[in-house]
N, CA, C and O atoms as a GROMACS GRO file, in nm:
protein
  636
    1UNK      N    1  10.593   7.384   9.220
    1UNK     CA    2  10.700   7.398   9.125
    1UNK      C    3  10.786   7.273   9.130
    1UNK      O    4  10.824   7.227   9.238
    2UNK      N    5  10.814   7.219   9.016
    2UNK     CA    6  10.898   7.100   9.014
    2UNK      C    7  11.045   7.140   9.020
    2UNK      O    8  11.082   7.250   8.979
    3UNK      N    9  11.127   7.050   9.071
    3UNK     CA   10  11.269   7.079   9.082
    3UNK      C   11  11.334   7.098   8.946
    3UNK      O   12  11.436   7.166   8.935
    4UNK      N   13  11.276   7.039   8.842
    4UNK     CA   14  11.334   7.056   8.709
    4UNK      C   15  11.316   7.198   8.657
    4UNK      O   16  11.387   7.240   8.566
    5UNK      N   17  11.222   7.273   8.713
    5UNK     CA   18  11.202   7.413   8.675
    5UNK      C   19  11.309   7.504   8.734
    5UNK      O   20  11.334   7.612   8.682
    6UNK      N   21  11.372   7.459   8.843
    6UNK     CA   22  11.470   7.543   8.910
    6UNK      C   23  11.604   7.540   8.839
    6UNK      O   24  11.650   7.435   8.793
    7UNK      N   25  11.666   7.655   8.831
    7UNK     CA   26  11.800   7.666   8.773
    7UNK      C   27  11.902   7.610   8.870
    7UNK      O   28  11.880   7.609   8.991
    8UNK      N   29  12.014   7.565   8.817
    8UNK     CA   30  12.125   7.521   8.901
    8UNK      C   31  12.176   7.641   8.980
    8UNK      O   32  12.177   7.752   8.928
    9UNK      N   33  12.220   7.622   9.104
    9UNK     CA   34  12.277   7.732   9.180
    9UNK      C   35  12.400   7.789   9.109
    9UNK      O   36  12.473   7.716   9.042
   10UNK      N   37  12.421   7.919   9.123
   10UNK     CA   38  12.536   7.983   9.059
   10UNK      C   39  12.657   7.986   9.153
   10UNK      O   40  12.758   8.050   9.122
   11UNK      N   41  12.647   7.918   9.267
   11UNK     CA   42  12.757   7.904   9.363
   11UNK      C   43  12.765   7.757   9.404
   11UNK      O   44  12.674   7.679   9.378
   12UNK      N   45  12.874   7.721   9.468
   12UNK     CA   46  12.888   7.586   9.521
   12UNK      C   47  12.791   7.570   9.637
   12UNK      O   48  12.807   7.636   9.740
   13UNK      N   49  12.690   7.483   9.624
   13UNK     CA   50  12.588   7.472   9.728
   13UNK      C   51  12.640   7.412   9.859
   13UNK      O   52  12.571   7.418   9.961
   14UNK      N   53  12.760   7.356   9.859
   14UNK     CA   54  12.813   7.295   9.981
   14UNK      C   55  12.898   7.392  10.064
   14UNK      O   56  12.937   7.360  10.176
   15UNK      N   57  12.926   7.511  10.008
   15UNK     CA   58  13.008   7.609  10.079
   15UNK      C   59  12.926   7.734  10.108
   15UNK      O   60  12.864   7.791  10.018
   16UNK      N   61  12.928   7.776  10.235
   16UNK     CA   62  12.857   7.899  10.270
   16UNK      C   63  12.916   8.017  10.195
   16UNK      O   64  13.038   8.024  10.174
   17UNK      N   65  12.830   8.108  10.154
   17UNK     CA   66  12.872   8.230  10.085
   17UNK      C   67  12.810   8.347  10.160
   17UNK      O   68  12.722   8.416  10.107
   18UNK      N   69  12.855   8.369  10.283
   18UNK     CA   70  12.795   8.470  10.370
   18UNK      C   71  12.843   8.609  10.335
   18UNK      O   72  12.958   8.628  10.295
   19UNK      N   73  12.755   8.705  10.349
   19UNK     CA   74  12.789   8.845  10.326
   19UNK      C   75  12.726   8.930  10.434
   19UNK      O   76  12.617   8.900  10.482
   20UNK      N   77  12.793   9.036  10.470
   20UNK     CA   78  12.740   9.130  10.569
   20UNK      C   79  12.702   9.258  10.495
   20UNK      O   80  12.780   9.309  10.415
   21UNK      N   81  12.585   9.308  10.522
   21UNK     CA   82  12.541   9.436  10.466
   21UNK      C   83  12.542   9.537  10.581
   21UNK      O   84  12.491   9.507  10.689
   22UNK      N   85  12.600   9.654  10.560
   22UNK     CA   86  12.612   9.752  10.667
   22UNK      C   87  12.554   9.885  10.622
   22UNK      O   88  12.582   9.934  10.512
   23UNK      N   89  12.472   9.943  10.708
   23UNK     CA   90  12.413  10.075  10.686
   23UNK      C   91  12.424  10.149  10.819
   23UNK      O   92  12.402  10.091  10.926
   24UNK      N   93  12.457  10.278  10.814
   24UNK     CA   94  12.455  10.359  10.936
   24UNK      C   95  12.358  10.474  10.913
   24UNK      O   96  12.332  10.513  10.799
   25UNK      N   97  12.304  10.529  11.023
   25UNK     CA   98  12.202  10.633  11.010
   25UNK      C   99  12.214  10.735  11.122
   25UNK      O  100  12.267  10.707  11.230
   26UNK      N  101  12.163  10.853  11.094
   26UNK     CA  102  12.150  10.957  11.196
   26UNK      C  103  12.010  11.016  11.185
   26UNK      O  104  11.962  11.047  11.076
   27UNK      N  105  11.946  11.030  11.299
   27UNK     CA  106  11.815  11.094  11.308
   27UNK      C  107  11.826  11.203  11.413
   27UNK      O  108  11.866  11.177  11.527
   28UNK      N  109  11.791  11.325  11.375
   28UNK     CA  110  11.803  11.440  11.466
   28UNK      C  111  11.666  11.478  11.522
   28UNK      O  112  11.616  11.588  11.500
   29UNK      N  113  11.607  11.384  11.595
   29UNK     CA  114  11.480  11.407  11.666
   29UNK      C  115  11.369  11.458  11.575
   29UNK      O  116  11.300  11.554  11.607
   30UNK      N  117  11.353  11.391  11.459
   30UNK     CA  118  11.247  11.426  11.365
   30UNK      C  119  11.205  11.299  11.292
   30UNK      O  120  11.246  11.189  11.329
   31UNK      N  121  11.122  11.314  11.189
   31UNK     CA  122  11.084  11.197  11.109
   31UNK      C  123  11.186  11.168  11.000
   31UNK      O  124  11.173  11.070  10.927
   32UNK      N  125  11.287  11.252  10.988
   32UNK     CA  126  11.388  11.240  10.882
   32UNK      C  127  11.511  11.164  10.934
   32UNK      O  128  11.563  11.195  11.041
   33UNK      N  129  11.557  11.065  10.856
   33UNK     CA  130  11.680  10.994  10.886
   33UNK      C  131  11.769  10.998  10.762
   33UNK      O  132  11.721  10.989  10.649
   34UNK      N  133  11.899  11.012  10.786
   34UNK     CA  134  11.997  11.012  10.678
   34UNK      C  135  12.085  10.890  10.698
   34UNK      O  136  12.149  10.875  10.802
   35UNK      N  137  12.088  10.803  10.597
   35UNK     CA  138  12.164  10.679  10.603
   35UNK      C  139  12.284  10.687  10.510
   35UNK      O  140  12.280  10.752  10.406
   36UNK      N  141  12.389  10.620  10.551
   36UNK     CA  142  12.506  10.600  10.464
   36UNK      C  143  12.511  10.452  10.428
   36UNK      O  144  12.517  10.365  10.515
   37UNK      N  145  12.508  10.424  10.298
   37UNK     CA  146  12.518  10.289  10.247
   37UNK      C  147  12.639  10.289  10.155
   37UNK      O  148  12.634  10.342  10.044
   38UNK      N  149  12.749  10.230  10.202
   38UNK     CA  150  12.877  10.240  10.132
   38UNK      C  151  12.907  10.387  10.106
   38UNK      O  152  12.925  10.462  10.202
   39UNK      N  153  12.912  10.433   9.981
   39UNK     CA  154  12.940  10.573   9.949
   39UNK      C  155  12.814  10.651   9.913
   39UNK      O  156  12.822  10.759   9.854
   40UNK      N  157  12.698  10.597   9.946
   40UNK     CA  158  12.571  10.656   9.904
   40UNK      C  159  12.496  10.713  10.024
   40UNK      O  160  12.492  10.653  10.131
   41UNK      N  161  12.437  10.830  10.003
   41UNK     CA  162  12.351  10.890  10.105
   41UNK      C  163  12.206  10.859  10.068
   41UNK      O  164  12.164  10.882   9.955
   42UNK      N  165  12.132  10.806  10.165
   42UNK     CA  166  11.991  10.774  10.146
   42UNK      C  167  11.912  10.847  10.254
   42UNK      O  168  11.948  10.840  10.372
   43UNK      N  169  11.808  10.916  10.215
   43UNK     CA  170  11.726  10.993  10.309
   43UNK      C  171  11.586  10.936  10.310
   43UNK      O  172  11.527  10.910  10.205
   44UNK      N  173  11.531  10.916  10.430
   44UNK     CA  174  11.389  10.882  10.443
   44UNK      C  175  11.323  10.988  10.529
   44UNK      O  176  11.387  11.049  10.614
   45UNK      N  177  11.196  11.008  10.505
   45UNK     CA  178  11.120  11.106  10.581
   45UNK      C  179  10.972  11.073  10.564
   45UNK      O  180  10.934  11.000  10.473
   46UNK      N  181  10.894  11.125  10.652
   46UNK     CA  182  10.750  11.108  10.638
   46UNK      C  183  10.695  11.221  10.553
   46UNK      O  184  10.763  11.321  10.528
   47UNK      N  185  10.574  11.207  10.508
   47UNK     CA  186  10.516  11.298  10.410
   47UNK      C  187  10.500  11.442  10.459
   47UNK      O  188  10.495  11.533  10.377
   48UNK      N  189  10.494  11.464  10.589
   48UNK     CA  190  10.475  11.600  10.640
   48UNK      C  191  10.584  11.696  10.597
   48UNK      O  192  10.554  11.808  10.554
   49UNK      N  193  10.710  11.655  10.606
   49UNK     CA  194  10.822  11.740  10.566
   49UNK      C  195  10.874  11.703  10.428
   49UNK      O  196  10.935  11.787  10.362
   50UNK      N  197  10.852  11.580  10.384
   50UNK     CA  198  10.874  11.538  10.246
   50UNK      C  199  11.014  11.566  10.192
   50UNK      O  200  11.028  11.615  10.080
   51UNK      N  201  11.117  11.537  10.269
   51UNK     CA  202  11.254  11.553  10.218
   51UNK      C  203  11.308  11.422  10.162
   51UNK      O  204  11.424  11.416  10.120
   52UNK      N  205  11.227  11.319  10.161
   52UNK     CA  206  11.265  11.189  10.106
   52UNK      C  207  11.148  11.096  10.113
   52UNK      O  208  11.045  11.129  10.173
   53UNK      N  209  11.161  10.978  10.051
   53UNK     CA  210  11.055  10.879  10.059
   53UNK      C  211  11.039  10.828  10.202
   53UNK      O  212  11.133  10.835  10.282
   54UNK      N  213  10.921  10.777  10.235
   54UNK     CA  214  10.900  10.719  10.367
   54UNK      C  215  10.976  10.586  10.375
   54UNK      O  216  11.008  10.527  10.272
   55UNK      N  217  11.005  10.539  10.495
   55UNK     CA  218  11.070  10.409  10.506
   55UNK      C  219  10.992  10.297  10.439
   55UNK      O  220  11.052  10.207  10.379
   56UNK      N  221  10.858  10.299  10.446
   56UNK     CA  222  10.782  10.194  10.379
   56UNK      C  223  10.788  10.207  10.227
   56UNK      O  224  10.787  10.106  10.157
   57UNK      N  225  10.795  10.330  10.176
   57UNK     CA  226  10.816  10.347  10.032
   57UNK      C  227  10.954  10.294   9.992
   57UNK      O  228  10.969  10.236   9.884
   58UNK      N  229  11.053  10.312  10.078
   58UNK     CA  230  11.186  10.257  10.052
   58UNK      C  231  11.182  10.104  10.053
   58UNK      O  232  11.256  10.039   9.979
   59UNK      N  233  11.096  10.048  10.137
   59UNK     CA  234  11.083   9.903  10.142
   59UNK      C  235  11.027   9.851  10.009
   59UNK      O  236  11.075   9.751   9.956
   60UNK      N  237  10.926   9.920   9.955
   60UNK     CA  238  10.875   9.882   9.823
   60UNK      C  239  10.982   9.903   9.716
   60UNK      O  240  10.992   9.823   9.622
   61UNK      N  241  11.061  10.010   9.728
   61UNK     CA  242  11.170  10.034   9.634
   61UNK      C  243  11.271   9.920   9.640
   61UNK      O  244  11.321   9.875   9.537
   62UNK      N  245  11.302   9.874   9.760
   62UNK     CA  246  11.395   9.762   9.777
   62UNK      C  247  11.340   9.637   9.711
   62UNK      O  248  11.414   9.560   9.650
   63UNK      N  249  11.210   9.615   9.725
   63UNK     CA  250  11.147   9.499   9.662
   63UNK      C  251  11.163   9.504   9.510
   63UNK      O  252  11.203   9.406   9.449
   64UNK      N  253  11.133   9.619   9.450
   64UNK     CA  254  11.145   9.630   9.305
   64UNK      C  255  11.291   9.622   9.260
   64UNK      O  256  11.321   9.560   9.158
   65UNK      N  257  11.380   9.685   9.336
   65UNK     CA  258  11.522   9.677   9.301
   65UNK      C  259  11.574   9.535   9.307
   65UNK      O  260  11.650   9.492   9.220
   66UNK      N  261  11.533   9.462   9.410
   66UNK     CA  262  11.576   9.323   9.425
   66UNK      C  263  11.520   9.237   9.312
   66UNK      O  264  11.590   9.152   9.257
   67UNK      N  265  11.396   9.258   9.277
   67UNK     CA  266  11.338   9.184   9.165
   67UNK      C  267  11.419   9.208   9.038
   67UNK      O  268  11.446   9.115   8.963
   68UNK      N  269  11.460   9.334   9.014
   68UNK     CA  270  11.539   9.365   8.897
   68UNK      C  271  11.671   9.290   8.895
   68UNK      O  272  11.713   9.239   8.791
   69UNK      N  273  11.738   9.283   9.010
   69UNK     CA  274  11.865   9.209   9.020
   69UNK      C  275  11.844   9.061   8.992
   69UNK      O  276  11.918   9.000   8.914
   70UNK      N  277  11.742   9.003   9.056
   70UNK     CA  278  11.722   8.859   9.042
   70UNK      C  279  11.671   8.822   8.903
   70UNK      O  280  11.705   8.716   8.851
   71UNK      N  281  11.590   8.909   8.842
   71UNK     CA  282  11.550   8.885   8.703
   71UNK      C  283  11.674   8.879   8.616
   71UNK      O  284  11.688   8.791   8.532
   72UNK      N  285  11.766   8.974   8.636
   72UNK     CA  286  11.887   8.977   8.556
   72UNK      C  287  11.972   8.853   8.578
   72UNK      O  288  12.022   8.794   8.481
   73UNK      N  289  11.991   8.812   8.703
   73UNK     CA  290  12.073   8.694   8.732
   73UNK      C  291  12.011   8.567   8.672
   73UNK      O  292  12.082   8.485   8.613
   74UNK      N  293  11.880   8.551   8.687
   74UNK     CA  294  11.814   8.433   8.632
   74UNK      C  295  11.818   8.435   8.479
   74UNK      O  296  11.840   8.332   8.416
   75UNK      N  297  11.797   8.552   8.421
   75UNK     CA  298  11.801   8.564   8.275
   75UNK      C  299  11.939   8.528   8.223
   75UNK      O  300  11.951   8.458   8.122
   76UNK      N  301  12.044   8.573   8.290
   76UNK     CA  302  12.180   8.536   8.248
   76UNK      C  303  12.201   8.386   8.257
   76UNK      O  304  12.260   8.325   8.167
   77UNK      N  305  12.154   8.325   8.365
   77UNK     CA  306  12.172   8.180   8.383
   77UNK      C  307  12.097   8.100   8.277
   77UNK      O  308  12.140   7.991   8.238
   78UNK      N  309  11.985   8.154   8.231
   78UNK     CA  310  11.902   8.086   8.131
   78UNK      C  311  11.936   8.125   7.988
   78UNK      O  312  11.882   8.067   7.894
   79UNK      N  313  12.025   8.221   7.970
   79UNK     CA  314  12.047   8.284   7.839
   79UNK      C  315  11.913   8.335   7.785
   79UNK      O  316  11.879   8.317   7.668
   80UNK      N  317  11.839   8.398   7.874
   80UNK     CA  318  11.706   8.453   7.844
   80UNK      C  319  11.726   8.596   7.796
   80UNK      O  320  11.781   8.679   7.868
   81UNK      N  321  11.681   8.626   7.675
   81UNK     CA  322  11.703   8.757   7.614
   81UNK      C  323  11.587   8.851   7.648
   81UNK      O  324  11.470   8.820   7.622
   82UNK      N  325  11.620   8.966   7.707
   82UNK     CA  326  11.520   9.069   7.733
   82UNK      C  327  11.587   9.205   7.722
   82UNK      O  328  11.709   9.216   7.736
   83UNK      N  329  11.507   9.308   7.697
   83UNK     CA  330  11.565   9.442   7.678
   83UNK      C  331  11.537   9.535   7.794
   83UNK      O  332  11.611   9.632   7.814
   84UNK      N  333  11.432   9.510   7.871
   84UNK     CA  334  11.397   9.598   7.983
   84UNK      C  335  11.291   9.532   8.069
   84UNK      O  336  11.224   9.437   8.027
   85UNK      N  337  11.276   9.585   8.190
   85UNK     CA  338  11.168   9.543   8.280
   85UNK      C  339  11.108   9.669   8.340
   85UNK      O  340  11.181   9.754   8.393
   86UNK      N  341  10.976   9.683   8.332
   86UNK     CA  342  10.905   9.792   8.398
   86UNK      C  343  10.831   9.734   8.517
   86UNK      O  344  10.762   9.633   8.504
   87UNK      N  345  10.845   9.797   8.634
   87UNK     CA  346  10.786   9.743   8.756
   87UNK      C  347  10.714   9.853   8.833
   87UNK      O  348  10.758   9.967   8.837
   88UNK      N  349  10.604   9.815   8.894
   88UNK     CA  350  10.529   9.903   8.985
   88UNK      C  351  10.490   9.822   9.107
   88UNK      O  352  10.470   9.700   9.098
   89UNK      N  353  10.479   9.889   9.221
   89UNK     CA  354  10.433   9.821   9.342
   89UNK      C  355  10.348   9.917   9.423
   89UNK      O  356  10.381  10.034   9.439
   90UNK      N  357  10.238   9.865   9.474
   90UNK     CA  358  10.151   9.936   9.568
   90UNK      C  359  10.138   9.849   9.691
   90UNK      O  360  10.133   9.727   9.681
   91UNK      N  361  10.132   9.912   9.806
   91UNK     CA  362  10.115   9.837   9.930
   91UNK      C  363  10.019   9.908  10.023
   91UNK      O  364  10.021  10.030  10.035
   92UNK      N  365   9.935   9.829  10.089
   92UNK     CA  366   9.839   9.885  10.184
   92UNK      C  367   9.892   9.871  10.327
   92UNK      O  368   9.933   9.763  10.369
   93UNK      N  369   9.888   9.982  10.400
   93UNK     CA  370   9.930   9.985  10.540
   93UNK      C  371   9.819  10.050  10.620
   93UNK      O  372   9.767  10.155  10.582
   94UNK      N  373   9.782   9.990  10.731
   94UNK     CA  374   9.690  10.052  10.825
   94UNK      C  375   9.776  10.131  10.924
   94UNK      O  376   9.844  10.072  11.009
   95UNK      N  377   9.775  10.262  10.913
   95UNK     CA  378   9.864  10.348  10.990
   95UNK      C  379   9.840  10.341  11.141
   95UNK      O  380   9.921  10.390  11.220
   96UNK      N  381   9.730  10.281  11.180
   96UNK     CA  382   9.707  10.265  11.324
   96UNK      C  383   9.812  10.174  11.387
   96UNK      O  384   9.847  10.191  11.504
   97UNK      N  385   9.865  10.078  11.309
   97UNK     CA  386   9.963   9.984  11.362
   97UNK      C  387  10.089  10.051  11.411
   97UNK      O  388  10.137  10.020  11.520
   98UNK      N  389  10.144  10.144  11.332
   98UNK     CA  390  10.267  10.212  11.372
   98UNK      C  391  10.241  10.321  11.475
   98UNK      O  392  10.334  10.386  11.524
   99UNK      N  393  10.116  10.341  11.507
   99UNK     CA  394  10.080  10.438  11.611
   99UNK      C  395  10.032  10.370  11.739
   99UNK      O  396   9.976  10.434  11.828
  100UNK      N  397  10.057  10.239  11.746
  100UNK     CA  398  10.038  10.168  11.871
  100UNK      C  399   9.906  10.100  11.896
  100UNK      O  400   9.882  10.054  12.008
  101UNK      N  401   9.817  10.092  11.796
  101UNK     CA  402   9.689  10.026  11.817
  101UNK      C  403   9.712   9.875  11.820
  101UNK      O  404   9.759   9.817  11.722
  102UNK      N  405   9.680   9.813  11.931
  102UNK     CA  406   9.699   9.668  11.944
  102UNK      C  407   9.615   9.592  11.844
  102UNK      O  408   9.502   9.630  11.813
  103UNK      N  409   9.673   9.484  11.793
  103UNK     CA  410   9.603   9.400  11.698
  103UNK      C  411   9.611   9.448  11.554
  103UNK      O  412   9.560   9.381  11.464
  104UNK      N  413   9.674   9.563  11.531
  104UNK     CA  414   9.689   9.614  11.395
  104UNK      C  415   9.837   9.610  11.361
  104UNK      O  416   9.918   9.675  11.426
  105UNK      N  417   9.872   9.534  11.260
  105UNK     CA  418  10.014   9.520  11.230
  105UNK      C  419  10.071   9.648  11.169
  105UNK      O  420  10.003   9.717  11.093
  106UNK      N  421  10.195   9.680  11.203
  106UNK     CA  422  10.254   9.807  11.161
  106UNK      C  423  10.321   9.802  11.023
  106UNK      O  424  10.393   9.895  10.987
  107UNK      N  425  10.299   9.699  10.949
  107UNK     CA  426  10.359   9.687  10.816
  107UNK      C  427  10.251   9.650  10.716
  107UNK      O  428  10.132   9.651  10.748
  108UNK      N  429  10.292   9.618  10.595
  108UNK     CA  430  10.198   9.599  10.485
  108UNK      C  431  10.099   9.485  10.510
  108UNK      O  432  10.136   9.377  10.556
  109UNK      N  433   9.971   9.512  10.476
  109UNK     CA  434   9.870   9.406  10.472
  109UNK      C  435   9.885   9.329  10.341
  109UNK      O  436   9.881   9.206  10.337
  110UNK      N  437   9.902   9.406  10.234
  110UNK     CA  438   9.919   9.345  10.102
  110UNK      C  439  10.009   9.432  10.015
  110UNK      O  440  10.024   9.552  10.037
  111UNK      N  441  10.068   9.366   9.916
  111UNK     CA  442  10.147   9.435   9.814
  111UNK      C  443  10.104   9.380   9.679
  111UNK      O  444  10.094   9.258   9.661
  112UNK      N  445  10.078   9.469   9.585
  112UNK     CA  446  10.045   9.430   9.448
  112UNK      C  447  10.156   9.483   9.358
  112UNK      O  448  10.191   9.601   9.362
  113UNK      N  449  10.209   9.393   9.277
  113UNK     CA  450  10.317   9.429   9.186
  113UNK      C  451  10.276   9.400   9.042
  113UNK      O  452  10.201   9.307   9.014
  114UNK      N  453  10.327   9.482   8.953
  114UNK     CA  454  10.311   9.458   8.809
  114UNK      C  455  10.452   9.459   8.752
  114UNK      O  456  10.524   9.557   8.765
  115UNK      N  457  10.490   9.349   8.688
  115UNK     CA  458  10.622   9.336   8.629
  115UNK      C  459  10.606   9.307   8.481
  115UNK      O  460  10.550   9.204   8.443
  116UNK      N  461  10.655   9.398   8.398
  116UNK     CA  462  10.643   9.384   8.253
  116UNK      C  463  10.783   9.360   8.196
  116UNK      O  464  10.868   9.449   8.198
  117UNK      N  465  10.806   9.240   8.144
  117UNK     CA  466  10.935   9.202   8.089
  117UNK      C  467  10.927   9.214   7.937
  117UNK      O  468  10.843   9.151   7.873
  118UNK      N  469  11.016   9.296   7.880
  118UNK     CA  470  11.020   9.316   7.735
  118UNK      C  471  11.109   9.207   7.675
  118UNK      O  472  11.232   9.211   7.687
  119UNK      N  473  11.046   9.111   7.610
  119UNK     CA  474  11.118   8.996   7.556
  119UNK      C  475  11.040   8.931   7.443
  119UNK      O  476  10.917   8.941   7.436
  120UNK      N  477  11.112   8.864   7.356
  120UNK     CA  478  11.050   8.782   7.253
  120UNK      C  479  11.067   8.633   7.283
  120UNK      O  480  11.043   8.548   7.197
  121UNK      N  481  11.111   8.601   7.405
  121UNK     CA  482  11.125   8.461   7.447
  121UNK      C  483  10.986   8.396   7.450
  121UNK      O  484  10.884   8.464   7.455
  122UNK      N  485  10.984   8.263   7.448
  122UNK     CA  486  10.858   8.188   7.450
  122UNK      C  487  10.790   8.201   7.586
  122UNK      O  488  10.853   8.234   7.686
  123UNK      N  489  10.662   8.174   7.588
  123UNK     CA  490  10.585   8.177   7.712
  123UNK      C  491  10.639   8.073   7.810
  123UNK      O  492  10.644   8.098   7.931
  124UNK      N  493  10.679   7.957   7.760
  124UNK     CA  494  10.733   7.851   7.846
  124UNK      C  495  10.861   7.898   7.918
  124UNK      O  496  10.875   7.878   8.039
  125UNK      N  497  10.951   7.960   7.844
  125UNK     CA  498  11.075   8.010   7.906
  125UNK      C  499  11.044   8.128   8.000
  125UNK      O  500  11.110   8.144   8.102
  126UNK      N  501  10.946   8.209   7.966
  126UNK     CA  502  10.905   8.320   8.051
  126UNK      C  503  10.853   8.266   8.185
  126UNK      O  504  10.886   8.320   8.291
  127UNK      N  505  10.772   8.162   8.181
  127UNK     CA  506  10.720   8.103   8.304
  127UNK      C  507  10.832   8.044   8.390
  127UNK      O  508  10.827   8.051   8.513
  128UNK      N  509  10.933   7.987   8.327
  128UNK     CA  510  11.047   7.933   8.402
  128UNK      C  511  11.125   8.048   8.468
  128UNK      O  512  11.168   8.035   8.583
  129UNK      N  513  11.142   8.159   8.397
  129UNK     CA  514  11.207   8.276   8.456
  129UNK      C  515  11.130   8.322   8.580
  129UNK      O  516  11.190   8.347   8.685
  130UNK      N  517  10.999   8.334   8.568
  130UNK     CA  518  10.915   8.380   8.679
  130UNK      C  519  10.933   8.290   8.800
  130UNK      O  520  10.955   8.338   8.911
  131UNK      N  521  10.924   8.159   8.780
  131UNK     CA  522  10.935   8.064   8.891
  131UNK      C  523  11.068   8.079   8.964
  131UNK      O  524  11.073   8.074   9.086
  132UNK      N  525  11.174   8.098   8.889
  132UNK     CA  526  11.306   8.110   8.950
  132UNK      C  527  11.324   8.244   9.021
  132UNK      O  528  11.384   8.249   9.128
  133UNK      N  529  11.274   8.350   8.963
  133UNK     CA  530  11.283   8.481   9.028
  133UNK      C  531  11.207   8.480   9.160
  133UNK      O  532  11.259   8.526   9.261
  134UNK      N  533  11.086   8.427   9.160
  134UNK     CA  534  11.006   8.425   9.282
  134UNK      C  535  11.067   8.333   9.388
  134UNK      O  536  11.051   8.356   9.507
  135UNK      N  537  11.136   8.230   9.345
  135UNK     CA  538  11.203   8.139   9.438
  135UNK      C  539  11.326   8.203   9.500
  135UNK      O  540  11.356   8.180   9.618
  136UNK      N  541  11.398   8.284   9.423
  136UNK     CA  542  11.528   8.336   9.466
  136UNK      C  543  11.527   8.476   9.528
  136UNK      O  544  11.619   8.510   9.601
  137UNK      N  545  11.428   8.557   9.502
  137UNK     CA  546  11.433   8.698   9.542
  137UNK      C  547  11.427   8.714   9.694
  137UNK      O  548  11.325   8.683   9.755
  138UNK      N  549  11.537   8.762   9.757
  138UNK     CA  550  11.541   8.774   9.903
  138UNK      C  551  11.433   8.868   9.960
  138UNK      O  552  11.368   8.833  10.058
  139UNK      N  553  11.415   8.984   9.899
  139UNK     CA  554  11.319   9.080   9.955
  139UNK      C  555  11.177   9.030   9.938
  139UNK      O  556  11.095   9.043  10.029
  140UNK      N  557  11.145   8.973   9.823
  140UNK     CA  558  11.012   8.914   9.802
  140UNK      C  559  10.984   8.809   9.908
  140UNK      O  560  10.875   8.804   9.964
  141UNK      N  561  11.082   8.724   9.935
  141UNK     CA  562  11.061   8.618  10.032
  141UNK      C  563  11.054   8.670  10.176
  141UNK      O  564  10.992   8.606  10.260
  142UNK      N  565  11.117   8.784  10.206
  142UNK     CA  566  11.096   8.849  10.336
  142UNK      C  567  10.950   8.890  10.352
  142UNK      O  568  10.889   8.867  10.456
  143UNK      N  569  10.894   8.951  10.247
  143UNK     CA  570  10.753   8.991  10.251
  143UNK      C  571  10.664   8.869  10.274
  143UNK      O  572  10.574   8.872  10.358
  144UNK      N  573  10.689   8.764  10.199
  144UNK     CA  574  10.606   8.643  10.211
  144UNK      C  575  10.621   8.581  10.350
  144UNK      O  576  10.522   8.536  10.408
  145UNK      N  577  10.743   8.579  10.403
  145UNK     CA  578  10.764   8.523  10.538
  145UNK      C  579  10.696   8.606  10.646
  145UNK      O  580  10.663   8.554  10.752
  146UNK      N  581  10.676   8.734  10.618
  146UNK     CA  582  10.605   8.821  10.712
  146UNK      C  583  10.454   8.812  10.693
  146UNK      O  584  10.379   8.890  10.752
  147UNK      N  585  10.409   8.720  10.612
  147UNK     CA  586  10.267   8.696  10.586
  147UNK      C  587  10.199   8.815  10.519
  147UNK      O  588  10.081   8.842  10.542
  148UNK      N  589  10.276   8.886  10.436
  148UNK     CA  590  10.216   8.992  10.354
  148UNK      C  591  10.157   8.924  10.232
  148UNK      O  592  10.223   8.842  10.167
  149UNK      N  593  10.034   8.956  10.200
  149UNK     CA  594   9.969   8.901  10.081
  149UNK      C  595  10.030   8.969   9.959
  149UNK      O  596  10.001   9.085   9.931
  150UNK      N  597  10.115   8.896   9.885
  150UNK     CA  598  10.184   8.952   9.769
  150UNK      C  599  10.119   8.897   9.643
  150UNK      O  600  10.113   8.776   9.621
  151UNK      N  601  10.071   8.989   9.561
  151UNK     CA  602  10.008   8.954   9.434
  151UNK      C  603  10.095   9.013   9.323
  151UNK      O  604  10.110   9.134   9.313
  152UNK      N  605  10.151   8.926   9.239
  152UNK     CA  606  10.240   8.971   9.132
  152UNK      C  607  10.174   8.941   8.998
  152UNK      O  608  10.137   8.827   8.970
  153UNK      N  609  10.159   9.043   8.917
  153UNK     CA  610  10.106   9.025   8.782
  153UNK      C  611  10.222   9.041   8.684
  153UNK      O  612  10.268   9.152   8.658
  154UNK      N  613  10.267   8.930   8.631
  154UNK     CA  614  10.376   8.929   8.534
  154UNK      C  615  10.319   8.943   8.394
  154UNK      O  616  10.216   8.883   8.363
  155UNK      N  617  10.385   9.021   8.310
  155UNK     CA  618  10.344   9.037   8.171
  155UNK      C  619  10.466   9.025   8.081
  155UNK      O  620  10.573   9.077   8.111
  156UNK      N  621  10.447   8.956   7.971
  156UNK     CA  622  10.552   8.944   7.870
  156UNK      C  623  10.515   9.042   7.759
  156UNK      O  624  10.410   9.030   7.696
  157UNK      N  625  10.602   9.139   7.736
  157UNK     CA  626  10.579   9.241   7.633
  157UNK      C  627  10.667   9.206   7.514
  157UNK      O  628  10.790   9.207   7.524
  158UNK      N  629  10.603   9.176   7.402
  158UNK     CA  630  10.679   9.138   7.281
  158UNK      C  631  10.689   9.257   7.186
  158UNK      O  632  10.610   9.351   7.194
  159UNK      N  633  10.787   9.250   7.098
  159UNK     CA  634  10.809   9.364   7.006
  159UNK      C  635  10.717   9.363   6.887
  159UNK      O  636  10.724   9.452   6.802
   0.00000   0.00000   0.00000
């Protein structure tokens, strides 16, 4: 990616803009945990009792949510017009890893995403949006830094 494809930062690049994210949780000796995120209650659980999504499903949810935020921020910076984004994510996990089998990682081997952006913008501007979103998305880059094979299929849906 060339530097000319990248959008200008939306903050002063010479000044740190640090933020702290805080979550608290309670687990009562089961697979279920209840988290407080600001004023929101979030529940995770494993499929056996099914009172909430699994933590790994929440991780995929965080990935899609983060993509939505960064698509919006990049689109605003570009004056890129779109009406909606539809996203799906699948991830493969070898469950032996979280059960202690040595040599098997306890997180995703791969993640496949499909992102459909509803827009009448040109293909060239769409490609610039994609490059900037993939460069900026914190959760996507966590996955990549963890050596998860991330395959993203972007689609431009025109009216």
